[in-house]
C-alpha positions as CSV (number, residue, x, y, z in Angstrom):
1,M,-12.5,26.2,4.1
2,H,-10.1,23.6,4.2
3,S,-9.5,19.7,4.0
4,D,-10.8,17.3,6.6
5,E,-11.7,14.4,4.7
6,R,-8.6,12.4,5.7
7,R,-9.2,13.2,9.4
8,T,-12.8,11.9,8.9
9,T,-11.9,9.0,7.1
10,A,-9.5,7.8,9.7
11,L,-12.0,8.5,12.4
12,V,-14.7,6.3,10.6
13,E,-12.5,3.6,10.0
14,A,-11.4,3.5,13.6
15,A,-14.9,3.7,14.9
16,R,-15.9,0.9,12.7
17,A,-12.9,-1.1,14.4
18,G,-14.6,-0.6,17.7
19,D,-12.5,2.3,18.9
20,A,-14.6,4.2,21.4
21,H,-12.5,7.2,21.1
22,A,-13.1,7.5,17.6
23,R,-17.0,7.3,18.1
24,D,-16.7,10.0,20.7
25,A,-14.4,12.1,18.4
26,L,-17.1,11.8,15.5
27,V,-19.9,12.7,18.1
28,R,-18.2,16.0,18.9
29,A,-16.9,16.7,15.5
30,Y,-20.4,16.4,13.9
31,L,-22.8,17.0,16.6
32,P,-22.6,21.0,15.7
33,L,-23.4,20.2,12.0
34,V,-26.5,18.2,12.7
35,H,-27.6,20.4,15.3
36,N,-27.4,23.3,13.0
37,I,-29.4,21.2,10.1
38,V,-32.1,20.2,12.2
39,G,-32.3,23.4,14.3
40,R,-32.8,25.6,11.2
41,A,-35.2,23.2,9.4
42,L,-37.5,23.0,12.6
43,D,-36.8,26.6,13.7
44,G,-36.1,25.5,17.4
45,H,-38.8,23.1,17.8
46,A,-39.1,21.0,21.1
47,D,-38.3,17.8,18.9
48,T,-34.8,19.3,17.6
49,D,-32.8,17.5,20.3
50,D,-34.4,14.3,19.8
51,I,-33.9,14.1,16.1
52,V,-30.2,15.2,16.6
53,Q,-29.7,12.7,19.2
54,E,-31.6,10.2,16.9
55,T,-29.6,11.0,14.0
56,M,-26.2,10.5,15.6
57,V,-27.1,7.2,17.2
58,R,-28.5,5.8,13.8
59,A,-25.1,6.8,12.3
60,L,-23.1,5.2,15.1
61,D,-25.1,2.1,14.7
62,G,-24.9,2.0,11.1
63,L,-21.2,2.7,10.5
64,T,-20.6,-1.1,9.7
65,G,-22.9,-0.4,6.8
66,L,-21.3,2.5,5.3
67,R,-19.3,1.2,2.2
68,D,-17.3,4.3,1.7
69,P,-16.0,6.2,4.8
70,D,-15.2,9.2,2.8
71,R,-19.1,9.5,2.2
72,F,-19.7,9.7,6.1
73,R,-20.7,13.3,6.0
74,S,-23.1,13.3,3.2
75,W,-24.6,10.0,4.6
76,L,-25.0,11.6,8.0
77,V,-26.8,14.7,6.5
78,A,-29.1,12.6,4.7
79,I,-30.1,10.6,8.1
80,A,-30.8,14.0,9.5
81,M,-33.0,15.1,6.7
82,N,-34.9,11.7,7.0
83,G,-35.5,12.4,10.6
84,I,-36.7,15.9,9.8
85,R,-39.1,14.7,7.2
86,R,-40.3,11.9,9.4
87,R,-41.3,14.6,12.0
88,W,-43.4,16.7,9.4
89,R,-45.2,13.4,8.3
90,E,-46.2,12.7,11.8
91,R,-47.4,15.9,12.5
92,Q,-49.4,16.4,9.1
93,Q,-50.8,12.8,9.9
94,A,-51.7,13.2,13.5
95,P,-52.9,16.9,13.9
96,V,-53.5,17.7,17.7
97,S,-55.7,20.3,19.5
98,G,-56.0,21.8,22.6
99,L,-53.2,21.9,25.3
100,D,-51.4,19.2,23.1
101,R,-50.8,21.8,20.5
102,A,-48.2,23.2,22.8
103,T,-45.9,20.5,22.1
104,D,-45.7,21.7,18.6
105,L,-44.2,25.0,19.5
106,A,-40.6,26.0,19.6
107,D,-38.5,25.2,22.6
108,P,-39.2,28.1,25.0
109,A,-35.7,27.3,26.9
110,A,-33.6,27.3,23.7
111,G,-35.8,30.1,22.0
112,D,-36.4,30.0,18.0
113,F,-33.2,29.0,16.0
114,T,-33.0,32.5,14.2
115,E,-32.6,34.2,17.8
116,V,-30.0,31.5,18.9
117,T,-28.1,32.2,15.9
118,I,-28.0,36.0,16.0
119,L,-27.1,35.8,19.9
120,R,-24.6,32.9,19.8
121,L,-22.7,34.3,16.8
122,G,-23.1,37.9,17.6
123,L,-24.5,38.6,14.5
124,S,-25.1,42.4,13.4
125,G,-25.7,44.6,10.4
126,Q,-26.8,42.9,7.1
127,R,-25.8,39.5,8.6
128,R,-28.4,39.9,11.4
129,D,-30.9,41.1,9.0
130,V,-30.3,37.8,6.8
131,A,-31.0,35.6,9.8
132,R,-34.3,37.5,10.6
133,A,-35.3,37.4,7.0
134,T,-35.2,33.5,7.3
135,R,-38.4,33.7,9.4
136,W,-40.4,35.1,6.5
137,L,-39.8,31.9,4.0
138,D,-42.2,29.4,3.1
139,E,-42.4,26.3,5.4
140,D,-41.7,24.4,2.5
141,D,-38.2,26.1,2.1
142,R,-36.8,25.5,5.6
143,E,-35.6,22.2,4.7
144,L,-33.5,23.5,1.7
145,L,-32.6,26.6,4.0
146,A,-31.2,24.2,6.4
147,L,-28.9,22.8,3.9
148,W,-28.2,26.0,1.8
149,W,-27.1,28.1,4.9
150,L,-24.4,25.5,5.6
151,E,-23.3,25.5,1.9
152,A,-23.0,29.3,1.7
153,A,-20.9,29.3,5.1
154,G,-18.6,26.6,3.7
155,E,-19.8,23.6,5.7
156,L,-21.4,21.5,2.9
157,T,-20.9,20.8,-0.9
158,R,-23.4,21.3,-3.4
159,A,-23.2,17.4,-4.0
160,E,-23.9,17.0,-0.2
161,L,-26.8,19.5,-0.3
162,A,-28.4,17.6,-3.5
163,E,-28.1,14.1,-1.5
164,G,-29.7,15.7,1.8
165,L,-32.7,16.9,-0.4
166,G,-33.5,13.3,-1.4
167,G,-30.6,12.4,-4.1
168,I,-31.7,15.0,-6.6
169,S,-29.3,16.4,-9.4
170,P,-27.0,19.2,-8.6
171,Q,-28.8,21.1,-11.5
172,H,-32.2,20.4,-10.0
173,A,-30.9,21.6,-6.5
174,A,-29.3,24.4,-8.1
175,V,-33.2,25.6,-9.3
176,R,-34.6,25.1,-5.8
177,V,-31.9,27.1,-4.2
178,Q,-32.2,30.0,-6.8
179,R,-35.9,30.2,-6.1
180,M,-35.6,29.9,-2.4
181,K,-32.7,32.8,-2.7
182,E,-35.3,35.1,-4.3
183,R,-37.7,34.8,-1.4
184,L,-34.9,35.3,1.1
185,E,-34.1,38.5,-0.7
186,T,-37.6,39.6,-0.7
187,G,-37.5,38.7,3.3
188,R,-34.5,41.0,3.7
189,T,-36.3,43.8,2.0
190,V,-39.3,43.2,4.4
191,V,-37.0,43.2,7.6
192,R,-35.2,46.7,6.7
193,A,-38.6,48.2,5.8
194,L,-40.4,47.2,8.9
195,D,-37.2,48.1,10.9
196,A,-37.1,51.9,9.7
197,V,-37.5,54.4,12.0
198,P,-39.8,56.3,11.8
199,I,-41.6,53.7,9.7
200,C,-43.3,54.8,6.5
201,P,-46.7,56.1,7.2
202,D,-48.2,54.1,4.0
203,L,-46.4,51.0,5.3
204,A,-47.7,51.7,8.7
205,E,-51.3,51.7,7.5
206,T,-50.6,48.6,5.3
207,V,-49.4,46.5,8.3
208,A,-52.2,47.9,10.6
209,A,-53.9,44.6,10.9
210,W,-50.7,42.4,10.8
211,D,-50.5,40.2,13.9
212,G,-46.7,40.2,14.0
213,R,-46.0,37.0,12.8
214,P,-43.9,36.6,9.8
215,S,-45.8,34.7,6.8
216,P,-45.7,34.4,3.1
217,L,-48.9,36.5,2.9
218,W,-47.6,39.4,4.7
219,R,-44.2,39.1,3.0
220,K,-45.9,39.6,-0.4
221,R,-48.0,42.5,0.8
222,V,-45.0,44.4,2.6
223,A,-42.6,43.6,-0.7
224,R,-45.4,45.1,-2.8
225,H,-45.5,48.1,-0.9
226,V,-41.6,48.4,-1.1
227,R,-41.5,48.0,-4.8
228,T,-43.8,51.0,-5.3
229,C,-42.5,53.1,-2.6
230,T,-39.4,55.3,-3.3
231,A,-38.9,56.2,0.3
232,C,-38.9,52.7,1.4
233,T,-36.8,51.3,-1.6
234,A,-34.1,53.9,-0.2
235,R,-34.1,52.9,3.3
236,V,-34.0,49.3,2.2
237,T,-31.1,49.5,-0.1
238,G,-29.1,52.2,1.6
239,R,-26.1,54.2,0.2
240,S,-24.0,50.9,-0.6
241,G,-26.9,48.7,-1.4
242,L,-27.3,45.0,-0.1
243,A,-24.4,42.8,-0.1
244,P,-24.8,39.3,-1.7
245,V,-26.3,37.0,0.9
246,E,-23.6,34.3,0.2
247,G,-21.0,36.9,0.8
248,L,-22.4,37.5,4.3
249,L,-22.7,33.8,5.0
250,V,-19.2,32.9,3.8
251,G,-17.5,31.5,6.8
252,L,-20.3,32.1,9.1
253,G,-20.0,29.7,11.8
254,L,-22.1,26.6,13.3
255,V,-24.4,27.6,16.0
256,P,-22.8,25.5,19.0
257,P,-25.4,23.4,20.5
258,L,-26.1,23.3,24.2
259,V,-25.3,20.0,25.6
260,T,-25.5,18.7,29.4
261,G,-23.0,16.1,30.9
262,L,-19.7,17.9,30.2
263,A,-19.5,18.9,33.7
264,D,-19.0,16.3,36.6
265,G,-21.8,15.7,38.9
266,P,-25.4,15.4,38.8
267,T,-26.4,18.9,38.5
268,A,-24.5,19.9,35.5
269,A,-25.4,23.0,33.7
270,P,-26.0,23.2,30.1
271,V,-23.0,24.8,28.4
272,A,-22.3,25.7,24.9
273,L,-20.6,22.6,23.3
274,D,-17.4,24.3,21.7
275,T,-14.7,22.7,20.0
276,V,-11.8,24.1,22.2
277,A,-13.6,22.4,25.1
278,S,-13.0,18.9,23.8
279,D,-10.3,16.7,24.8
280,T,-10.9,13.9,22.2
281,A,-8.0,13.7,19.8
282,V,-8.6,13.9,16.1
283,P,-6.1,13.2,13.5
284,A,-5.2,16.3,11.6
285,P,-5.7,16.7,8.1
286,G,-2.8,15.8,6.1
287,T,-1.8,13.0,8.2
288,S,-1.6,9.4,7.3
289,A,-5.3,7.6,7.3
290,A,-3.5,4.7,9.1
291,Q,-2.4,6.8,12.0
292,P,-4.5,5.8,15.1
293,P,-6.8,8.9,16.2
294,G,-5.7,10.6,19.0
295,T,-1.9,9.8,18.8
296,D,-1.1,13.4,17.6
297,G,-2.5,15.2,21.0
298,T,-4.9,17.0,18.6
299,A,-8.2,18.4,19.7
300,P,-11.0,20.2,17.4
301,A,-10.8,24.0,17.4
302,H,-13.2,26.8,17.4
303,G,-13.6,28.1,14.0
304,V,-15.3,31.8,11.6
305,P,-16.2,38.4,9.2
306,D,-18.0,35.5,9.9
307,G,-18.3,32.4,13.4
308,V,-17.7,28.9,14.2
309,T,-17.0,27.0,11.0
310,R,-16.1,23.5,10.2
311,W,-14.5,22.0,13.5
312,T,-10.7,21.7,12.7
313,P,-8.1,20.2,14.9
314,L,-5.8,22.5,17.1
315,R,-2.5,20.9,17.5
316,R,-1.5,21.0,21.0
317,A,1.8,18.8,20.5
318,G,2.2,21.1,17.2
319,V,3.3,24.1,19.4
320,A,6.9,23.1,19.5
321,G,6.9,22.4,16.0
322,A,5.3,25.8,15.0
323,A,8.1,27.2,17.0
324,A,10.7,25.3,15.1
325,V,9.3,26.1,11.6
326,A,9.1,29.7,12.6
327,V,12.8,29.7,13.5
328,L,13.8,27.7,10.3
329,G,11.6,30.4,8.4
330,A,13.9,33.2,10.4
331,V,16.9,31.6,9.4
332,A,16.2,31.4,5.7
333,L,15.2,35.0,5.7
334,L,18.7,35.9,7.1
335,V,20.4,33.8,4.3
336,P,21.6,36.1,1.7
337,Q,20.5,35.9,-1.9
338,Q,24.1,35.5,-3.2
339,P,26.9,34.0,-1.2
340,H,29.9,36.1,-0.6
341,A,33.1,35.5,-2.4
342,R,35.6,33.5,-0.7
343,M,39.4,33.0,-1.1
344,A,40.7,29.5,-1.0
345,P,43.8,28.8,1.4
346,G,46.9,29.8,-0.5
347,S,45.4,31.6,-3.4
348,P,47.6,34.5,-5.0
349,V,46.1,37.6,-4.0
350,A,45.8,40.1,-6.8
351,A,47.6,43.5,-6.2
352,P,47.4,46.6,-8.5
353,P,50.4,46.7,-10.6
354,A,53.3,48.8,-9.4
355,T,56.0,50.7,-11.0
356,P,59.1,48.6,-11.6
357,A,62.3,49.7,-9.7
358,P,65.1,51.3,-11.9
359,T,68.2,48.9,-12.3
360,T,70.6,51.8,-13.7
361,P,70.7,55.1,-12.4
362,P,68.7,57.7,-14.3
363,P,70.3,59.8,-16.7
364,S,71.2,63.5,-15.6
365,P,68.7,65.8,-16.9
366,T,69.8,68.1,-19.4
367,P,69.8,71.8,-18.6
368,T,67.1,72.7,-21.0
369,R,64.0,74.1,-19.5
370,A,61.2,71.7,-19.2
371,A,57.8,72.1,-20.3
372,T,55.3,73.0,-17.8
373,P,52.9,69.9,-17.9
374,T,49.5,70.2,-18.7
375,P,47.4,68.9,-15.9
376,T,44.9,66.1,-16.9
377,T,41.5,65.4,-15.2
378,A,40.7,61.6,-15.2
379,P,37.3,61.2,-16.4
380,P,34.6,60.6,-13.6
381,T,33.7,57.1,-12.9
382,P,30.3,56.4,-13.8
383,R,27.8,55.8,-10.9
384,R,25.5,52.9,-11.3
385,T,22.1,54.1,-10.7
386,P,20.3,51.6,-8.7
387,R,17.2,50.1,-10.1
388,P,14.3,51.1,-7.9
389,T,12.4,48.5,-6.1
390,P,8.9,48.0,-7.6
391,A,6.3,48.8,-5.3
392,P,4.2,45.7,-4.0
393,T,1.1,45.0,-5.5
394,R,-2.1,45.0,-3.5
395,E,-2.0,41.4,-3.4
396,E,1.4,41.1,-2.2
397,R,0.6,43.7,0.5
398,V,-2.1,41.4,1.7
399,T,0.6,38.5,2.0
400,G,2.9,40.8,4.0
401,L,0.2,41.8,6.4
402,V,-0.6,38.2,7.1
403,N,2.8,37.2,7.6
404,Q,3.1,39.9,10.3
405,L,0.3,38.2,12.0
406,R,1.7,34.8,11.5
407,A,5.0,36.0,12.9
408,K,3.2,37.1,16.0
409,A,1.6,33.7,16.1
410,G,4.9,31.7,15.9
411,C,4.2,30.7,12.4
412,A,6.8,30.7,9.5
413,P,6.0,33.3,6.8
414,L,3.9,32.3,4.0
415,R,5.5,31.7,0.4
416,I,3.8,33.1,-2.7
417,D,3.3,30.4,-5.2
418,P,2.5,31.3,-8.8
419,R,0.2,28.2,-9.3
420,L,-2.0,29.2,-6.0
421,T,-1.9,32.8,-7.2
422,E,-3.1,31.6,-10.8
423,A,-5.8,29.6,-9.1
424,A,-7.0,32.6,-7.0
425,R,-6.8,34.8,-9.9
426,G,-8.9,32.5,-12.0
427,Y,-11.5,32.2,-9.3
428,A,-11.7,35.8,-8.3
429,R,-12.3,36.6,-12.2
430,D,-14.8,34.1,-12.7
431,M,-16.8,35.2,-9.7
432,A,-16.8,38.7,-10.8
433,A,-17.7,37.7,-14.5
434,R,-20.5,35.5,-13.6
435,G,-21.8,37.4,-10.8
436,Y,-21.6,35.0,-7.8
437,F,-19.8,34.9,-4.6
438,G,-18.9,31.9,-2.5
439,H,-16.5,28.8,-2.1
440,A,-18.5,26.6,-4.2
441,S,-18.8,27.6,-8.1
442,P,-22.0,27.2,-9.9
443,E,-20.7,23.7,-10.9
444,G,-20.4,22.8,-7.4
445,E,-16.4,22.8,-7.4
446,F,-14.5,23.9,-4.3
447,A,-10.9,25.1,-3.9
448,D,-9.5,21.8,-3.9
449,T,-10.3,21.2,-7.3
450,R,-9.0,24.7,-8.4
451,I,-5.7,24.3,-6.5
452,T,-5.1,20.8,-8.2
453,A,-6.0,22.0,-11.4
454,A,-3.3,24.6,-11.2
455,G,-0.8,22.1,-10.6
456,Y,-0.2,22.2,-6.9
457,A,0.0,18.7,-4.9
458,W,-1.4,19.6,-1.6
459,S,-1.7,17.7,1.7
460,A,-4.2,20.4,3.1
461,W,-5.8,23.6,1.8
462,A,-7.8,26.6,2.8
463,E,-9.6,29.6,1.1
464,N,-10.7,32.8,2.2
465,L,-12.8,35.2,0.5
466,D,-13.7,39.0,0.6
467,Q,-15.9,41.5,-1.4
468,G,-16.5,45.0,-1.3
469,T,-13.2,46.7,-0.3
470,A,-10.2,47.5,-2.4
471,D,-7.7,48.1,0.7
472,P,-5.5,45.3,1.6
473,A,-5.4,46.5,5.3
474,S,-9.2,46.4,5.2
475,V,-9.2,42.8,3.5
476,V,-7.0,41.5,6.1
477,D,-8.9,43.0,9.1
478,D,-12.1,41.4,7.6
479,W,-10.4,38.1,7.8
480,T,-9.0,38.8,11.4
481,D,-12.4,37.9,12.9
482,G,-11.5,35.5,15.7
483,S,-12.8,32.7,13.8
484,M,-12.4,30.6,10.7
485,H,-10.7,33.3,8.4
486,E,-8.3,34.1,11.3
487,E,-7.6,30.4,11.8
488,N,-6.6,29.9,8.2
489,M,-4.4,32.6,8.1
490,L,-2.5,31.6,11.3
491,D,-2.5,27.8,10.7
492,C,1.3,26.8,11.0
493,R,0.7,23.8,8.6
494,Y,0.1,26.1,5.3
495,R,3.4,27.3,4.0
496,D,2.4,28.6,0.5
497,T,-0.1,31.0,-0.6
498,G,-1.5,32.8,-3.7
499,V,-3.9,36.1,-3.5
500,A,-5.8,37.8,-6.2
501,S,-8.4,40.3,-6.6
502,A,-10.7,41.2,-9.3
503,P,-13.2,44.3,-9.9
504,G,-16.7,43.0,-9.7
505,P,-20.6,44.3,-9.7
506,G,-20.5,44.1,-6.0
507,G,-17.1,45.5,-5.6
508,T,-13.5,44.2,-5.4
509,V,-13.6,40.5,-5.0
510,W,-10.6,38.8,-3.0
511,V,-9.4,35.4,-3.2
512,Q,-6.7,34.0,-0.7
513,K,-5.6,30.4,-1.3
514,L,-3.4,28.6,1.6
515,A,-1.9,25.1,0.9
516,A,0.7,22.7,2.6
517,P,2.4,20.6,-0.1
518,A,1.9,17.0,-0.2
519,S,5.7,16.1,0.4
């Protein structure tokens, strides 16, 4: 996750002032979010594209009535959810039969949204199982699922989720989410039990009359069998058990919508709308809200062990700046910690004391026999034993590995900031102690609140999470996923970091904070 509120506010204000480029930038930036909400709520229904288009049109037409530009995203989510509810009410009030029933089916060209999610995001393993488990939810859960999925992926806040559900309180939203998650967990066990090869003979007998369509009734029947069957329980949980759903969805990307008209000519083929394909300039987080959109040469970037996340700017003009920052960082590394002592011109040079020359000839030696001098041995100069350099901690090793990646990308190394480290440590311990995993705490607070509370004044921030591995190299490898986690690590804007880990019931919890100072 990272901050993009300033960019959105600047775009909204410019769009309200009549800037056509800003309006286009808002559509490109938020079309994927609306597409994912509507698509998942309707599961790829043929009306999905119509509702998405209607939502964007209503939002753009109503910009002048939006009092607080900072609330654009939550306002847009509410418009999308109202469109979904209208569609449900129309279907319930005007049931159809015969051939007209075909209009109530999922779009055959797009496929159901679950399959589209799996294919376009390349989901596998337990993430794929979670996506398939959504088919086993009650229809009433789909509205909530559409919002909670994006909250778990870091795209929505709990406050935005609650507003999208009709303005209910965050506490009420938490209760509804918990109930839906319980049914989703049951759906995961059903998916894994039915996928087992060979299938349990008793389970095969249980589902002999099943028509193959997921439903709440068959979810309960299969789940009841799994609870009473030792073999099925072992197959479902596996050796390492099921990972928390939030951990699987953290950073999971938005499903890019298929749109037409991006290519020239009347026969433009549908393409997946990806942020790197956009030529619309978007102000970067941390820039002044008064900066006209499009003046910094930025474009939305492709974002997600986890998919396309929030659409963030990829600074074209910042390449030279990133190179300059990298050079300055390298120079800083070459400066010695303690300057060498220098002599001022004309300063006397201290020399070892010499034996003074005799002024009178020495007396003649007496003919007495001199005693043989006893050789003396000078005491050995004690050697100063160098203090051993302490081995880097696991957290420091994570930062070192990340800095190696940043050097290859032309970014300056991250500096370990004790305030960010403290914020990361506190959040890792809280997740481990209270048994949750996600960018939002149970109170709905995100990383910006935690970083600010630690005393760090930021202009941009990001947060990466991981769970289940204790090896720093494996953690960094999980984050080097070609998407949002990797984008966060290799974003040259961020200069400071703090990494912490804490043992938890689901394995070691890792938190990485990245931030750019306010000044």
